[in-house]
Backbone as a chain_set.jsonl record, in Angstrom:
{"seq": "XXXXXXXXXXXXXXXXXXXXXXXXXXXXXXXXXXXXXXXXXXXXXXXXXXXXXXXXXXXXXXXXXXXXXXXXXXXXXXXXXXXXXXXXXXXXXXXXXXXXXXXXXXXXXXXXXXXXXXXXXXXXXXXXXXXXXXXXXXXXXXXXXXXXX", "coords": {"N": [[93.408, 90.043, 133.109], [96.959, 88.919, 131.432], [97.62, 85.968, 129.61], [99.384, 83.696, 128.253], [100.002, 81.161, 124.992], [100.335, 78.257, 123.452], [101.711, 77.287, 120.741], [102.69, 74.934, 118.241], [104.889, 73.49, 115.978], [106.068, 70.706, 113.935], [109.381, 69.767, 112.675], [110.857, 67.745, 110.382], [113.511, 66.806, 108.233], [113.947, 66.01, 104.871], [115.68, 65.253, 103.768], [118.758, 66.509, 101.012], [117.49, 69.982, 100.279], [114.898, 69.64, 101.445], [111.818, 68.925, 103.821], [110.149, 68.195, 105.829], [106.774, 69.438, 107.594], [104.904, 69.508, 110.361], [101.946, 70.526, 111.837], [100.339, 72.161, 114.894], [97.524, 72.026, 114.457], [97.72, 69.743, 113.315], [97.96, 69.377, 110.469], [99.876, 68.458, 107.571], [102.429, 69.164, 105.389], [104.783, 69.018, 103.146], [107.711, 70.918, 102.818], [110.268, 73.235, 100.908], [113.751, 74.788, 100.539], [113.142, 78.172, 98.549], [113.002, 77.801, 94.615], [115.246, 79.191, 93.604], [117.294, 78.839, 95.542], [118.167, 76.427, 95.937], [116.544, 74.82, 96.197], [113.27, 73.271, 95.54], [110.221, 72.861, 93.293], [106.713, 74.312, 93.68], [106.52, 73.42, 96.532], [105.426, 73.839, 99.662], [107.29, 77.095, 100.892], [109.684, 78.834, 103.229], [109.552, 81.604, 103.051], [106.947, 81.832, 101.104], [104.994, 80.805, 103.068], [105.413, 82.628, 105.61], [104.911, 84.914, 104.15], [101.919, 84.353, 103.674], [101.197, 83.821, 106.065], [100.942, 86.494, 107.228], [98.982, 87.518, 105.215], [96.738, 85.675, 105.81], [95.968, 86.323, 108.293], [95.46, 88.821, 108.742], [93.372, 89.135, 106.953], [91.661, 87.164, 108.61], [90.968, 88.767, 110.826], [89.654, 91.013, 109.807], [87.195, 89.898, 108.571], [86.538, 89.579, 111.184], [86.624, 92.022, 112.153], [84.518, 93.261, 110.658], [82.007, 91.9, 111.21], [81.696, 92.576, 113.668], [81.474, 95.901, 112.947], [79.056, 95.763, 111.445], [79.004, 94.98, 108.364], [77.691, 93.926, 105.507], [79.172, 91.743, 104.366], [80.134, 90.604, 101.312], [82.487, 89.672, 99.933], [85.502, 88.722, 99.865], [88.447, 88.768, 98.791], [92.361, 88.492, 98.824], [95.486, 89.335, 97.568], [98.847, 89.451, 98.023], [101.932, 90.499, 98.777], [105.638, 89.972, 99.321], [108.212, 91.632, 99.857], [111.536, 90.891, 99.679], [115.013, 91.297, 100.817], [118.31, 90.947, 99.824], [120.985, 90.858, 100.893], [124.894, 92.075, 100.227], [126.296, 90.09, 101.708], [124.627, 87.92, 102.11], [122.763, 87.881, 104.435], [119.481, 88.026, 104.972], [116.285, 89.285, 104.942], [112.531, 90.218, 104.933], [111.465, 93.31, 104.014], [109.412, 94.295, 102.997], [105.926, 94.017, 103.27], [103.168, 93.541, 101.209], [99.807, 94.075, 100.971], [96.897, 93.775, 99.173], [94.006, 93.63, 98.762], [90.679, 93.226, 97.757], [87.813, 94.102, 98.263], [83.776, 93.25, 98.483], [81.514, 95.139, 99.255], [78.033, 94.798, 100.371], [75.696, 97.659, 100.366], [72.751, 98.268, 101.146], [70.215, 100.134, 102.289], [71.755, 102.257, 103.476], [74.223, 104.775, 102.605], [76.512, 104.404, 100.141], [79.458, 106.057, 100.601], [79.613, 105.811, 103.552], [79.611, 102.945, 104.143], [81.985, 102.497, 102.865], [83.558, 104.042, 104.444], [83.028, 102.329, 106.73], [84.068, 100.745, 105.99], [86.643, 100.832, 105.469], [88.084, 101.253, 108.049], [86.946, 99.068, 109.634], [89.251, 97.444, 108.407], [90.995, 99.332, 109.095], [91.22, 98.02, 111.639], [91.744, 95.244, 111.541], [94.532, 95.344, 110.95], [95.225, 96.446, 113.248], [95.01, 94.426, 115.464], [95.661, 92.412, 114.182], [97.251, 89.567, 115.108], [100.091, 88.335, 113.633], [100.902, 90.616, 111.932], [101.395, 92.03, 113.87], [103.394, 91.108, 114.837], [106.299, 91.305, 113.089], [108.874, 92.476, 111.639], [109.044, 93.886, 109.117], [107.532, 96.398, 106.8], [104.458, 96.877, 106.62], [101.451, 97.628, 103.999], [98.674, 98.254, 103.298], [96.908, 97.837, 100.872], [93.713, 98.699, 99.284], [90.815, 97.325, 97.48], [87.73, 98.75, 97.823], [84.816, 97.83, 97.0], [81.419, 99.057, 96.774], [77.908, 97.598, 97.182]], "CA": [[94.826, 89.824, 133.487], [97.481, 88.704, 130.476], [97.169, 85.134, 129.484], [99.949, 82.962, 126.77], [99.081, 80.178, 124.574], [101.331, 77.592, 122.446], [101.635, 76.868, 118.97], [104.427, 74.034, 118.131], [105.362, 72.577, 114.903], [107.549, 69.89, 114.362], [110.109, 69.348, 111.444], [111.412, 66.447, 109.676], [114.29, 66.812, 107.779], [114.152, 64.707, 104.298], [116.947, 64.935, 102.882], [118.487, 68.275, 99.925], [116.527, 71.305, 101.381], [113.334, 69.024, 101.692], [111.524, 68.791, 104.792], [108.225, 67.924, 106.248], [106.162, 70.242, 108.764], [103.896, 69.266, 111.293], [101.255, 71.875, 112.669], [100.493, 71.584, 115.775], [96.419, 71.214, 114.519], [97.311, 68.182, 112.518], [97.888, 69.476, 109.078], [101.166, 67.951, 107.639], [102.98, 69.272, 104.53], [106.329, 69.003, 102.516], [108.335, 72.562, 102.213], [111.459, 73.165, 100.724], [113.983, 76.085, 100.2], [112.665, 78.552, 96.63], [114.156, 77.23, 93.384], [116.028, 79.793, 93.447], [117.916, 78.444, 96.653], [118.472, 75.12, 95.375], [115.281, 73.958, 96.456], [112.293, 72.65, 94.561], [109.032, 74.072, 92.897], [105.116, 73.063, 93.947], [105.852, 73.126, 97.644], [105.211, 75.411, 100.729], [108.672, 77.492, 100.909], [109.322, 79.251, 104.042], [109.333, 82.424, 102.535], [105.445, 81.348, 100.756], [104.438, 80.665, 104.55], [105.384, 83.918, 105.877], [103.796, 86.05, 103.486], [100.627, 83.801, 103.776], [100.733, 84.368, 107.446], [100.476, 87.745, 107.242], [97.78, 87.871, 104.808], [95.521, 84.763, 106.0], [95.806, 86.798, 109.774], [94.621, 90.148, 108.098], [92.263, 88.615, 106.731], [90.337, 86.733, 109.545], [91.014, 90.069, 111.691], [89.228, 91.415, 108.996], [86.476, 89.009, 108.738], [85.968, 89.639, 113.051], [85.774, 93.602, 112.528], [83.086, 93.379, 109.387], [81.068, 91.345, 111.687], [81.488, 93.932, 114.829], [81.373, 96.78, 112.214], [77.905, 95.162, 110.832], [79.622, 95.137, 107.29], [77.127, 93.153, 104.434], [80.369, 91.152, 103.39], [80.071, 89.491, 100.172], [83.77, 88.608, 98.806], [87.11, 89.564, 100.26], [89.988, 88.438, 98.205], [93.282, 89.374, 98.492], [96.998, 89.397, 96.839], [99.663, 89.575, 98.924], [103.55, 90.492, 97.667], [106.488, 90.254, 100.375], [109.561, 91.996, 99.462], [113.046, 89.856, 100.493], [116.412, 92.084, 100.447], [119.0, 89.919, 100.099], [122.417, 92.017, 101.228], [125.526, 91.259, 99.455], [126.753, 88.725, 102.761], [123.598, 86.774, 101.731], [121.356, 87.797, 104.995], [118.28, 88.41, 104.392], [114.897, 89.739, 105.734], [111.475, 91.119, 104.374], [111.792, 94.65, 104.354], [108.306, 95.38, 103.083], [104.905, 92.854, 102.492], [101.958, 94.949, 100.746], [98.078, 93.524, 101.112], [95.802, 94.292, 98.277], [92.392, 93.638, 99.213], [89.567, 93.541, 96.955], [86.401, 93.73, 98.806], [82.907, 93.726, 98.209], [80.45, 95.353, 100.901], [76.769, 95.597, 100.289], [75.403, 98.498, 101.06], [71.6, 98.195, 101.561], [70.0, 101.255, 101.998], [73.312, 102.804, 103.843], [75.073, 105.629, 101.647], [77.921, 103.768, 99.872], [80.388, 106.856, 101.187], [78.492, 105.648, 104.98], [79.881, 101.909, 103.993], [83.118, 102.509, 102.601], [84.191, 104.805, 105.687], [83.275, 101.862, 108.165], [85.18, 98.862, 105.744], [88.331, 101.153, 106.153], [88.088, 101.049, 109.509], [87.36, 97.539, 110.072], [90.828, 97.006, 107.752], [92.147, 99.744, 110.165], [91.164, 97.105, 113.098], [92.099, 94.042, 111.231], [95.415, 95.437, 110.736], [95.779, 96.664, 114.453], [94.929, 93.601, 116.262], [96.203, 91.032, 113.548], [98.564, 88.737, 115.788], [101.11, 88.048, 112.657], [100.747, 91.848, 111.615], [102.01, 92.929, 115.131], [105.416, 90.556, 115.361], [106.863, 91.408, 112.081], [109.294, 94.059, 111.114], [108.875, 94.274, 108.268], [106.753, 97.162, 106.882], [102.667, 96.625, 106.101], [101.486, 98.205, 103.635], [97.373, 97.502, 102.587], [96.051, 98.965, 99.404], [92.795, 97.76, 99.409], [89.601, 98.223, 96.971], [86.219, 98.683, 98.089], [83.26, 97.923, 96.046], [80.409, 98.824, 97.956], [76.854, 97.168, 95.713]], "C": [[95.679, 88.927, 131.492], [97.493, 86.949, 130.448], [98.726, 84.75, 128.288], [99.454, 81.58, 126.68], [100.452, 79.59, 123.685], [100.788, 77.222, 121.766], [102.934, 76.394, 118.913], [103.572, 73.821, 116.579], [106.356, 71.852, 114.679], [108.407, 69.673, 112.51], [111.084, 68.699, 111.228], [112.496, 67.043, 108.601], [114.279, 65.987, 106.408], [114.983, 64.448, 103.122], [117.336, 66.331, 101.939], [118.238, 69.148, 101.065], [115.444, 70.904, 101.131], [113.307, 69.134, 102.956], [109.83, 68.68, 104.839], [108.073, 68.652, 107.659], [104.874, 69.791, 108.396], [103.16, 70.318, 111.859], [100.711, 71.108, 113.958], [98.502, 70.912, 115.92], [96.674, 69.914, 113.134], [97.579, 68.483, 111.055], [99.412, 69.149, 108.686], [101.105, 68.871, 105.807], [105.074, 69.316, 104.405], [106.429, 70.493, 102.55], [109.895, 71.791, 101.757], [112.162, 74.934, 100.603], [113.607, 76.252, 99.065], [113.94, 77.827, 95.821], [114.91, 77.879, 93.705], [117.23, 79.868, 94.518], [118.238, 76.869, 96.963], [117.015, 73.886, 96.116], [113.788, 73.58, 95.666], [111.164, 73.327, 94.741], [107.798, 73.284, 93.427], [105.51, 72.864, 95.519], [105.869, 73.708, 98.794], [107.105, 75.898, 100.895], [108.594, 78.603, 102.545], [109.133, 81.063, 104.042], [107.728, 82.45, 101.94], [104.925, 81.535, 102.282], [104.598, 81.941, 105.128], [104.379, 85.024, 105.385], [102.261, 85.417, 103.652], [100.51, 84.128, 105.158], [100.426, 85.578, 107.857], [98.939, 87.959, 106.54], [96.638, 86.786, 105.503], [95.332, 85.348, 107.369], [95.14, 88.019, 109.458], [93.495, 89.524, 108.208], [91.179, 87.949, 107.602], [90.44, 87.717, 110.65], [89.769, 90.357, 110.972], [87.84, 90.959, 108.85], [85.316, 89.768, 110.47], [85.726, 91.125, 113.013], [84.947, 93.559, 111.496], [82.069, 92.613, 110.14], [80.71, 92.585, 112.89], [80.747, 95.074, 114.108], [79.873, 96.865, 111.664], [77.936, 95.225, 109.062], [78.606, 94.256, 106.807], [78.408, 92.561, 103.868], [80.084, 90.289, 102.072], [81.285, 88.973, 99.265], [84.88, 89.68, 99.814], [88.189, 88.293, 99.368], [91.122, 89.424, 98.273], [94.611, 88.602, 98.18], [97.773, 89.647, 97.593], [101.146, 89.612, 98.415], [104.264, 90.664, 98.917], [107.816, 90.061, 99.189], [110.611, 91.434, 100.255], [114.377, 91.078, 100.046], [116.981, 90.792, 100.712], [120.648, 90.684, 100.046], [123.832, 90.881, 100.44], [126.438, 90.248, 100.629], [125.887, 87.96, 102.854], [122.51, 87.005, 102.838], [120.618, 88.529, 104.347], [117.246, 88.946, 104.923], [113.896, 90.633, 104.571], [111.655, 92.107, 104.744], [109.903, 95.277, 104.138], [107.197, 94.005, 102.944], [103.453, 94.263, 102.733], [100.787, 93.63, 100.089], [97.42, 93.55, 100.134], [94.895, 93.632, 98.29], [91.557, 93.83, 98.361], [88.388, 92.79, 98.192], [85.097, 93.99, 98.401], [81.873, 93.799, 99.17], [79.062, 95.729, 100.11], [75.966, 96.504, 101.071], [73.719, 98.857, 101.613], [70.948, 99.178, 101.463], [70.829, 102.78, 102.764], [73.864, 103.839, 102.72], [76.415, 105.075, 101.386], [79.183, 104.818, 100.666], [80.634, 106.088, 103.089], [79.844, 104.192, 105.214], [81.24, 101.84, 103.796], [84.029, 102.927, 103.759], [84.559, 103.511, 106.293], [84.036, 100.332, 107.258], [86.361, 99.206, 106.137], [88.556, 101.024, 107.287], [87.931, 99.948, 110.124], [88.627, 96.714, 109.429], [91.527, 97.976, 108.836], [92.418, 98.584, 111.356], [91.804, 95.557, 112.903], [93.69, 94.317, 111.538], [96.125, 95.815, 112.299], [95.588, 95.195, 115.356], [95.121, 91.936, 115.687], [97.553, 90.759, 114.699], [99.882, 89.221, 114.745], [101.605, 89.441, 112.378], [102.04, 92.317, 112.472], [103.57, 92.021, 115.66], [106.192, 90.38, 114.008], [107.412, 92.563, 111.686], [109.209, 94.316, 110.264], [107.242, 95.624, 107.997], [105.393, 96.857, 106.477], [102.101, 97.525, 105.052], [99.997, 97.396, 103.034], [96.937, 98.939, 101.442], [94.855, 98.339, 98.811], [91.753, 98.546, 98.275], [88.49, 97.653, 97.12], [85.304, 98.965, 97.442], [82.015, 97.847, 96.9], [78.812, 98.556, 97.07], [75.913, 97.863, 96.38]], "O": [[94.942, 88.509, 130.6], [97.326, 86.551, 131.601], [99.042, 85.661, 127.523], [98.845, 80.915, 127.518], [101.388, 80.304, 123.325], [99.626, 76.818, 121.805], [103.973, 76.944, 119.277], [102.406, 73.913, 116.196], [107.48, 72.145, 115.088], [107.822, 69.472, 111.445], [112.171, 68.929, 111.759], [112.017, 68.042, 108.064], [114.718, 64.878, 106.712], [114.977, 63.793, 102.08], [116.512, 67.246, 101.953], [118.575, 69.125, 102.249], [114.728, 71.7, 100.524], [114.356, 69.391, 103.548], [108.835, 68.966, 104.173], [108.865, 68.577, 108.599], [104.155, 69.658, 107.406], [103.853, 71.139, 112.461], [100.633, 69.889, 114.107], [98.049, 70.065, 116.69], [95.883, 69.443, 112.316], [97.309, 67.505, 110.358], [100.248, 69.572, 109.484], [100.071, 69.119, 105.187], [106.047, 69.516, 105.133], [105.464, 71.233, 102.358], [110.436, 70.706, 101.97], [111.5, 75.971, 100.581], [113.519, 75.305, 98.284], [115.091, 77.483, 96.092], [115.721, 77.237, 94.371], [118.056, 80.779, 94.449], [118.489, 76.336, 98.044], [116.818, 72.691, 96.339], [113.787, 74.526, 94.879], [110.866, 74.076, 95.671], [107.739, 72.067, 93.598], [104.766, 72.015, 96.01], [106.895, 74.388, 98.765], [107.996, 75.054, 100.99], [107.508, 79.064, 102.897], [108.616, 81.66, 104.987], [107.139, 83.369, 102.511], [104.408, 82.623, 102.538], [103.499, 82.494, 105.106], [103.492, 85.692, 105.917], [101.388, 86.277, 103.766], [99.538, 84.837, 105.416], [99.669, 85.753, 108.812], [97.963, 88.428, 107.125], [95.539, 87.305, 105.697], [94.323, 84.843, 107.859], [94.08, 88.19, 110.06], [92.775, 89.356, 109.193], [89.98, 88.126, 107.385], [89.804, 87.317, 111.625], [88.742, 89.946, 111.511], [87.095, 91.913, 109.071], [84.17, 90.159, 110.689], [84.802, 91.594, 113.679], [84.304, 94.557, 111.821], [80.988, 92.697, 109.557], [79.704, 93.293, 112.936], [79.591, 95.332, 114.445], [79.438, 97.992, 111.428], [76.885, 95.516, 108.492], [78.352, 93.478, 107.727], [78.697, 92.981, 102.747], [79.78, 89.106, 102.227], [81.246, 88.216, 98.294], [84.915, 90.842, 100.219], [88.406, 87.108, 99.622], [91.104, 90.621, 97.984], [94.781, 87.424, 98.494], [97.24, 90.529, 98.266], [101.512, 88.729, 97.64], [103.733, 91.425, 99.727], [108.219, 89.249, 98.357], [110.557, 91.511, 101.482], [114.464, 91.564, 98.919], [116.562, 89.867, 101.409], [121.232, 90.935, 98.991], [123.868, 89.674, 100.202], [127.374, 89.64, 100.112], [126.077, 87.08, 103.694], [121.394, 86.548, 102.59], [120.824, 89.378, 103.479], [117.699, 89.168, 106.046], [114.272, 91.404, 103.688], [112.061, 92.179, 105.904], [109.31, 96.175, 104.736], [107.684, 92.964, 102.503], [103.042, 95.118, 103.517], [100.873, 92.749, 99.233], [96.958, 92.453, 100.448], [95.052, 92.679, 97.527], [91.634, 95.007, 98.009], [88.206, 91.682, 98.698], [85.026, 95.087, 97.846], [81.4, 92.85, 99.794], [78.955, 96.714, 99.38], [75.583, 96.257, 102.215], [73.569, 99.717, 102.48], [70.882, 99.464, 100.267], [70.533, 103.964, 102.603], [73.815, 103.25, 101.64], [77.343, 105.196, 102.186], [79.907, 104.165, 101.417], [81.729, 105.953, 103.633], [80.737, 104.238, 106.061], [81.831, 101.085, 104.568], [85.065, 102.323, 104.035], [85.735, 103.211, 106.501], [84.393, 99.26, 107.748], [87.119, 98.53, 106.833], [89.639, 100.473, 107.484], [88.625, 99.684, 111.106], [88.968, 95.596, 109.815], [92.514, 97.558, 109.443], [93.509, 98.317, 111.859], [92.238, 94.849, 113.811], [94.2, 93.556, 112.36], [97.303, 95.553, 112.546], [96.542, 95.136, 116.131], [94.924, 90.844, 116.219], [98.487, 91.504, 114.999], [100.552, 90.23, 114.964], [102.814, 89.571, 112.569], [103.14, 92.747, 112.124], [104.43, 92.26, 116.508], [106.727, 89.287, 113.823], [106.749, 93.56, 111.401], [109.287, 95.544, 110.262], [106.256, 95.713, 108.728], [105.582, 96.286, 105.403], [102.445, 98.649, 105.416], [100.02, 96.297, 102.481], [96.786, 100.156, 101.344], [94.969, 97.511, 97.907], [91.704, 99.761, 98.084], [88.145, 96.521, 96.781], [84.891, 100.104, 97.226], [81.641, 96.879, 97.561], [78.572, 99.433, 96.241], [74.788, 97.996, 95.899]]}, "num_chains": 1, "name": "protein.A"}
């Protein structure tokens, strides 16, 4: 049976283009518009948070899948890039998010090609089951580098 969960954040305007967000789990952070939109540097922006949400959710789902596929995960690092289109009327949309994970897997006695294939299947599962990836309109591209040791 389907069920729902609620996640809450509270934001407070701090003047100018600055605010503070408090996550439902207690984390608090200052945020601002990006510097090119009259915000300030060095704090969270909605754009950064969007790209980070995709990146972190896919990573966590990959960890989940790697456990189920019995992969000997050594490391996972991922650079994410979000491409934002700014229309003439100033409307904006993220059109594409590219994830570039660098994944190291221990092969043990198994053939490297078989381990890499399982890692790619785990990555496909991560994409399939990622809440955030399933919730965005943007194209999601994953360009992995898989290292089998």
